[in-house]
C-alpha positions, 0 to 999 in steps of 0.5 A: 500500500505504501509503495502504491502511494509513493508510485502515485506521488509524482511531480504533477504540473497540470491540474483540473483547476476547477476541482477545488481543494478546501482549506480544511484539506490543506490543514489536514495535510499540514497536520501530517507534516506536523506529526512527522519527524523533525531534526532535533525536534525543532519544528521550525517550519511554518505553512501558509495555505491558499485556496482562493483563486485571486491569491493563487494567481499571485503565487503562481506568478512567482513560480518557475515550473519545469527546468528541463521543459524550457519551452513550457512556461507552466500550466495554462489557465484552467490547468493551474493548481487549486491550492498552494502550501508555502513552506517557510522557515522560522529563523527565530526557532532555529538557524536551519531546518536540516532535512525537515523540508523533505520529510514534511513535503513528502508527508503532505504529498502522500496525504494529497495522493491518498485523497485523490489529489497530487502536487509538485514541490517547487523550489524555483521561486521568486522569493523576494516577490512572494515574500512581499505578496505574503507580507512576511517579515525577515523572521521567515524564509521561504523554503518551497511552494507546494502546488496542489490539485487534481492531476490532469496529466499522466506521469510515468516512470521510465528506466534511465537510458544513457545516464539521461535524467531529464524528464520529458513529454511525449506527443500525447503529453504523457510526462516521462520520468527516468529513474535509475535501477535499484541495482545501480543505486545500491552499493555492494560492499566487498 
């Protein structure tokens, strides 16, 4: 069951924008992150939730969507996320968040997938502009933005070829993600 959730948890970048996510649903997913492990148990990550279309549009303008798809500027209107979670680090609690961001993001996205949604962790963010939009003071540093919605695209895992890790889309707009084999990533000790 866990492996099935992990295999469904892809980086979705196109959504059925009309399929709304409630604020209470976002809160439930953040609660999964809250209950996940935290390095030194510092719990310095905080979350800003957005489900309002006008606010979502402002967040959208601060994001870059797919580095390997340089021709694509992101989802068109009608295919954009219906919710966002902006993950921020509270620097007054701790000087760094170590690995907490990955643990928290994975917990949130697994919760989304379990509920029939999906998302994408976006690290390529115009942090200065987004910080102004969110009216964040210097205590908070933007870590990632999680874009969430009902996936409108198919994402498949392919075997990596010729050490090429770049994801791509075929003529049917199926998103292909190459993965290294299990044997390649396990180092045998001799």
